[in-house]
C-alpha atoms as one frame of an Amber mdcrd trajectory, in Angstrom:
protein
   0.035  30.710   4.593   1.013  31.872   1.129   4.573  30.682   1.393   3.834
  27.312   3.034   2.643  24.159   1.271   0.253  22.069   3.306   0.348  18.349
   2.601  -2.527  16.221   3.854  -1.443  12.600   4.267   1.891  11.126   5.241
   2.081   8.049   3.044   4.533   7.539   0.279   3.082  10.311  -1.948   2.897
  12.884   0.890   6.380  12.078   2.093   7.872  12.258  -1.381   6.110  15.621
  -2.014   7.462  16.973   1.287  11.013  15.960   0.334  10.838  17.523  -3.113
   9.594  20.786  -1.628  12.082  20.837   1.217  15.113  20.208  -1.017  14.037
  23.349  -2.933  13.936  25.353   0.246  10.153  25.489   0.589   8.296  25.450
   3.914   5.943  22.473   4.419   3.292  21.552   6.923   2.630  17.858   6.734
  -0.544  16.548   8.369  -0.843  12.837   9.245  -3.743  11.679  11.320  -2.020
   8.587  12.721  -1.636   7.764  15.622  -4.426  10.138  16.713  -6.795   8.341
  14.306  -5.700   4.945  12.970  -6.975   3.349   9.806  -8.274  -0.186   9.560
  -5.083  -1.306   7.754  -2.167   0.552   9.429  -0.388  -0.747  12.501   2.079
   2.097  13.276   2.388   5.834  13.251   5.266   5.780  10.745   5.152   7.761
   7.562   5.033   5.685   4.455   3.959   2.479   6.172   3.704  -0.312   3.647
   0.487  -2.253   4.254  -0.086  -4.883   1.506   3.419  -5.906   0.513   7.091
  -5.214   1.010   7.863  -5.314  -2.681   8.348  -2.271  -4.938   8.371  -4.638
  -7.913  10.979  -5.247 -10.570  14.172  -3.255 -10.980  14.698  -4.423 -14.550
  14.476  -1.900 -17.352  12.395  -4.334 -19.340   9.676  -4.011 -16.655   7.559
  -0.833 -16.372   7.995  -0.541 -12.584  11.799  -0.795 -13.118  11.681   2.043
 -15.623   9.575   4.206 -13.346  11.999   3.666 -10.488  14.925   4.606 -12.788
  13.155   7.837 -13.702  12.533   8.578 -10.059  16.227   8.153  -9.389  16.877
  10.832 -12.017  14.559  13.057 -10.048  16.261  12.235  -6.724  13.338  10.399
  -5.102  13.592  10.061  -1.368  11.366   7.007  -1.365  13.660   5.137  -3.830
  16.798   6.262  -2.012  15.554   4.955   1.372  14.147   1.810  -0.186  17.542
   0.945  -1.615  19.146   1.497   1.820  16.674  -1.033   3.369  16.354  -3.622
   0.598  16.072  -7.304   1.305  16.892 -10.180  -1.068  14.095 -10.567  -3.632
  15.811 -11.521  -6.919  15.375  -8.805  -9.569  12.776  -6.995  -7.469  13.318
  -4.127  -5.015  11.831  -5.361  -1.739  12.385  -3.762   1.601  12.322  -4.428
   5.326   8.944  -2.790   5.919   9.482  -1.683   9.497  12.955  -0.208   9.001
  11.934   1.425   5.698   9.043   3.355   7.187  10.922   4.166  10.339  13.786
   5.547   8.290  11.474   7.518   5.990   9.850   9.112   9.045  13.226  10.038
  10.475  14.311  11.554   7.112  11.225  13.740   6.899  11.459  14.742  10.569
  15.068  15.817   9.965  14.133  18.295   7.215  14.525  21.834   8.623  11.700
  23.387   6.608   9.155  20.640   7.352   6.768  20.615  10.316   4.776  17.486
  10.985   1.325  17.732  12.627  -0.229  14.567  14.016  -3.852  15.436  13.581
  -6.751  14.617  11.374  -7.612  17.211   8.697 -11.341  17.002   8.332 -11.559
  19.747   5.688  -9.474  20.860   2.701  -8.048  24.343   3.423  -9.542  26.986
   1.266  -6.408  29.134   0.994  -2.777  28.565   0.028  -1.140  25.669  -1.787
  -2.403  22.263  -0.736  -1.442  18.721  -1.745  -4.083  16.119  -0.959  -2.445
  12.703  -0.591  -4.644  10.880   1.855  -4.461   7.466   0.175  -7.037   4.724
  -0.355  -8.300   4.837   3.224  -9.171   8.504   3.374 -11.092   9.356   6.552
 -14.904   9.507   6.442 -15.005  13.230   7.255 -12.591  14.184   4.438 -14.256
  11.801   2.039 -17.550  13.470   2.703 -16.146  16.891   1.950 -14.548  15.553
  -1.206 -17.804  14.180  -2.308 -19.443  17.588  -1.761 -16.755  19.395  -3.725
 -16.379  16.960  -6.599 -19.884  15.561  -6.686 -20.662  12.115  -5.283 -20.727
  10.576  -8.727 -17.021  11.442  -9.223 -15.697   9.980  -5.970 -15.304   6.212
  -5.703 -14.886   4.040  -2.614 -13.960   0.717  -4.187 -11.971  -0.774  -7.026
 -13.801  -3.189  -9.203 -10.852  -3.823 -11.477 -10.794  -6.213 -14.403  -7.531
  -7.475 -15.871  -5.868  -5.691 -18.829  -3.760  -7.418 -21.478  -1.482  -6.033
 -24.101  -2.987  -6.176 -27.628   0.101  -7.733 -29.172  -0.120 -10.729 -26.804
  -3.681 -11.690 -27.832  -4.039 -14.446 -30.382  -5.872 -12.559 -33.103  -6.442
 -15.749 -35.133  -9.037 -16.654 -32.415 -10.441 -13.194 -31.557 -13.134 -11.574
 -33.648 -14.505  -8.013 -33.606 -18.238  -7.545 -32.859 -20.714  -6.089 -30.446
 -23.729  -8.000 -29.215 -26.550  -7.654 -31.748 -24.228  -5.346 -33.741 -25.007
  -2.506 -31.324 -22.153  -0.051 -31.053 -20.112  -1.241 -33.986 -17.107  -3.494
 -33.744 -15.994  -2.045 -30.448 -15.130  -5.329 -28.747 -12.727  -8.190 -29.300
 -14.452 -11.431 -28.582 -12.774 -14.658 -27.482 -15.233 -17.514 -28.130 -15.524
 -20.680 -26.043 -16.985 -24.051 -26.741 -18.995 -25.853 -24.039 -15.996 -27.933
 -23.079 -13.656 -24.902 -22.905 -16.174 -23.035 -20.785 -16.581 -25.738 -18.133
 -12.813 -26.379 -18.031 -12.436 -22.665 -17.255 -15.210 -22.735 -14.649 -13.700
 -25.723 -12.796 -10.309 -23.998 -12.636 -11.988 -20.743 -11.468 -13.824 -22.476
  -8.647 -10.673 -24.292  -7.492  -8.464 -21.202  -7.538  -7.035 -19.632  -4.364
  -8.635 -16.371  -3.383  -7.354 -13.296  -1.598  -9.014 -13.009   1.861 -11.350
 -10.051   2.367 -10.459  -7.708   5.209 -13.187  -6.349   7.518 -13.002  -2.841
   6.083 -13.727  -4.194   2.591 -16.870  -6.129   3.379 -19.216  -3.475   2.025
 -17.993  -4.112  -1.490 -19.755  -7.216  -3.014 -22.933  -5.779  -4.347 -24.225
  -6.990  -7.704 -22.573  -4.334  -9.812 -19.064  -5.505  -8.999 -19.363  -9.134
  -7.899 -16.171 -11.163  -8.349 -16.471 -13.660 -11.179 -15.604 -16.571  -8.892
 -18.406 -15.548  -6.454 -20.834 -15.525  -9.422 -19.551 -19.009 -10.407 -20.269
 -20.136  -6.768 -23.944 -19.513  -7.423 -23.933 -22.024 -10.283 -21.650 -23.154
 -13.074 -23.862 -21.631 -15.685 -24.064 -18.166 -14.036 -21.206 -16.612 -15.969
 -22.580 -17.946 -19.269 -25.693 -15.900 -18.595 -23.748 -12.951 -17.156 -20.559
 -11.285 -18.427 -19.760 -14.294 -20.659 -23.151 -14.508 -22.426 -22.786 -14.984
 -26.150 -26.210 -13.722 -27.254 -26.166 -11.681 -30.423 -22.703 -12.888 -31.405
 -21.537 -15.274 -34.088 -18.056 -16.805 -34.308 -17.003 -16.321 -37.955 -14.671
 -19.296 -37.794 -17.397 -21.711 -36.666 -20.240 -19.873 -38.315 -22.420 -20.088
 -35.190 -22.974 -18.660 -31.809 -20.266 -19.697 -29.256 -21.295 -21.383 -26.003
 -19.729 -18.486 -24.107 -17.490 -15.540 -24.883 -14.966 -13.335 -23.139 -15.248
  -9.725 -24.375 -12.275  -7.376 -24.390 -12.821  -3.639 -24.576 -10.339  -1.145
 -25.931  -8.596   0.497 -22.991  -6.741   3.345 -24.733  -6.875   5.315 -27.922
  -3.802   3.606 -29.354  -5.515   0.167 -29.075  -2.469  -1.308 -27.398  -4.413
  -2.378 -24.261  -7.656  -4.369 -23.835  -9.776  -4.812 -20.753 -11.471  -8.141
 -19.852 -15.002  -6.889 -19.436 -16.663  -7.808 -16.148 -13.760  -9.930 -14.892
 -13.197  -8.294 -11.527 -11.814 -10.985  -9.172 -10.435 -11.822  -5.788  -8.178
 -14.610  -7.064  -4.541 -14.338  -6.202  -2.319 -12.992  -8.938  -0.652 -16.361
  -9.458  -4.028 -18.047  -9.893  -5.308 -15.330 -12.239  -2.467 -15.940 -14.663
  -3.078 -19.694 -14.552  -6.873 -19.514 -14.893  -7.090 -16.815 -17.484  -4.570
 -18.625 -19.699  -7.345 -21.217 -20.229  -9.353 -18.622 -22.187  -8.869 -19.223
 -25.912  -6.668 -16.460 -27.331  -5.035 -15.648 -23.965  -2.658 -18.628 -23.667
   0.315 -16.334 -23.978  -1.252 -13.127 -22.741   0.761 -10.414 -21.110  -1.208
  -9.003 -18.204  -0.279  -5.357 -17.660  -2.783  -5.232 -14.799  -4.422  -8.116
 -12.941  -7.921  -8.007 -11.488  -8.874  -6.976  -7.970 -11.742  -5.836  -5.810
 -10.996  -3.782  -2.697 -11.671  -0.593  -0.936  -9.956   2.387  -2.475 -10.979
   6.073  -2.363 -10.124   7.692  -5.667 -11.422  10.464  -7.836 -12.499  10.634
 -11.403  -9.139  12.135 -12.389  -9.839  12.506 -16.141 -12.626  14.868 -15.307
 -10.976  16.751 -12.426  -7.179  16.798 -12.851  -4.715  18.472 -15.172  -1.590
  16.482 -16.171   0.271  18.636 -13.609  -2.020  17.027 -10.942  -3.770  20.358
 -10.258  -7.519  20.436  -9.761  -9.110  21.971 -12.845 -11.282  24.206 -10.613
  -8.473  25.382  -8.320  -4.857  25.565  -9.503  -3.502  25.728  -5.903  -4.957
  22.327  -5.018  -2.970  19.274  -6.076  -3.886  15.600  -5.771  -1.274  12.847
  -5.359  -1.054   9.131  -4.595  -3.747   6.493  -4.973  -6.332   9.236  -4.677
  -5.525  10.061  -8.323  -6.316   6.550  -9.589  -2.820   5.152  -9.814  -2.175
   1.685  -8.495   0.994   0.626  -6.646   3.505   1.991  -4.165   5.907   3.334
  -6.798   3.179   4.990  -8.841   1.822   6.677  -5.704   5.264   8.020  -4.719
   5.882   9.206  -8.302   2.772  11.301  -8.304   3.749  12.796  -4.968   7.123
  13.663  -6.432   5.540  15.565  -9.341   2.999  17.328  -7.067   5.873  18.461
  -4.869   7.858  19.708  -7.815   4.890  21.631  -9.237   3.870  23.161  -5.894
   7.499  24.366  -5.520   7.374  25.758  -9.013   4.240  27.748  -8.173   5.844
  29.206  -5.085   8.839  30.183  -7.193   6.582  31.824  -9.834   7.417  29.082
 -12.371   4.933  27.165 -14.557   3.919  23.697 -13.423   5.485  20.931 -15.574
   4.654  17.491 -16.861   7.217  14.850 -18.105   7.162  13.761 -21.756   4.569
  11.121 -22.740   7.444   8.846 -23.803   8.480   8.475 -20.136   6.785   6.044
 -17.728   5.709   8.923 -15.421   4.477  11.079 -18.283   2.535   8.255 -19.822
   0.844   7.347 -16.515  -0.071  10.979 -15.943  -1.551  11.159 -19.447  -3.656
   8.089 -18.745  -5.167   9.303 -15.436  -5.846  12.825 -16.747  -7.106  12.174
 -20.312 -10.257  14.242 -20.379 -11.681  12.075 -23.203 -11.617   8.967 -21.101
 -15.166   7.850 -20.334 -14.543   4.728 -18.239 -11.879   5.330 -15.641 -10.292
   2.630 -13.477  -7.057   2.805 -11.492  -3.915   1.684 -13.329  -0.382   0.565
 -12.743   2.370   1.936 -14.937   2.883  -0.221 -18.046   4.451  -0.050 -21.467
   1.080  -0.122 -23.131   0.500   3.455 -21.998   3.643   4.693 -23.787   3.994
   5.497 -27.519   5.124   2.317 -29.169   8.164   1.815 -31.346   7.398   0.845
 -34.940  10.166  -1.754 -34.916   9.944  -5.591 -35.358  11.708  -6.687 -32.199
  11.174  -9.335 -29.598   8.929  -8.050 -26.733  11.690  -7.764 -24.165  14.100
  -6.045 -26.585  11.435  -3.540 -27.555  10.621  -2.730 -23.953  14.315  -2.185
 -23.155  14.560   0.179 -26.144  11.500   2.034 -24.954  13.136   2.343 -21.538
  16.308   3.775 -23.011  14.247   6.294 -24.955  12.324   7.183 -21.802  15.450
   7.770 -19.671  17.012   9.898 -22.430  13.867  11.945 -22.727  13.573  12.303
 -18.960  17.168  13.501 -18.735  16.542  16.072 -21.458  13.306  17.196 -19.744
  15.079  17.600 -16.420  17.647  19.835 -18.115  15.023  21.862 -19.962  12.845
  22.504 -16.937  15.444  24.665 -15.215  16.966  22.235 -12.680  13.931  20.265
 -11.616  16.340  17.762 -10.153  18.517  20.130  -8.175  21.032  18.394  -5.962
  20.206  18.578  -2.268  22.214  21.080  -0.208  24.794  19.992   2.325  22.399
  20.318   5.292  19.719  18.076   3.762  22.389  15.623   2.554  23.727  15.315
   6.104  20.271  14.860   7.639  19.330  12.247   5.109  22.506  10.231   5.414
  21.864  10.093   9.207  18.253   9.079   8.768  18.587   6.332   6.175  21.357
   4.368   7.952  20.105   0.733   8.145
């Protein structure tokens, strides 16, 4: 099995990894348990079935998802290529016909001459050869159990209790003040104080907000440690004031007294460009989150680089376990890809599969594994999920706050567009320097793909 790469999981990440390997002439065995064993969320046996949405988000270069897709085009992503062949009207976003997209992706992978697809559940991680584990957020119980044994149960998570993250430059710093409760831990937090009137206005909006329904396979989640804020508010309007919004040990320097309530923001990265709303995991819809959170003093014009959520998602403590090349620190021949690594979103999942495929191919060709520059969207995302100094790890979408900033006084949109131009130039240079990482597909693969992606 030394010259074959085994990929476990046929989602976006596994499919993209298989394509990147095949176009470099590598043999692949792709294991997908559906339809032999279905998940609670999937409805078909197709590879890359989209479950939650048909949108791959914005195509604009002033949006992080748009930049990441542009980088993936530079790397000849199969997922992006097929998505564009099956797009449906969605304004500036890339949205697809879900059924024809996954059906076409399946046909494209099946047409690859060096790829064999096995429709069976892999209950264990193979001990030999090159392996890419891309089983997604609904990893089977048997494989989850083995992962827990290998990584340690404390380093494998089965839910996302995700609080929103805002960009630092969008916070009104004339309202925020730095302090920790009772001065414990230094000035590690930004605090957004609320009067009694502001607090109850926020609570009324929170209670009235539309919520995302909970699916049957997520019902194990709401234990006390990750209760959604709106469910806490359901218990009583004062509950949050005595919970994550308690203001004990804090004094608002502007008012010279303790606030009625406070929202604490914790530094999310070393560069202090991102801040996490502590304890604000939620099941509100994204539209409602933006409306309700704008009522918090200091966040009226906040830019949310990640909104809150609470749902089942099997992922590992990547900063502890993964190298930026997506290799397991304890075994260089085992790669992780997709949402298993702690990335959020369809595009992010496919992008990690792309890099895992490239690096597995490099290893077979006796080349060193590679990582894109930190100035690129993909490189910045990889740096976030594999930063060994990160102590609190939560899944993340790609966003500009992860990338080195430009020390220029520009409007926010103009700065993002300039960061995107820098990223694409750096990605192009990296592709050239890494000895043809984006090799054009050969005639046989091009023919197979053109047949498979026809709408």
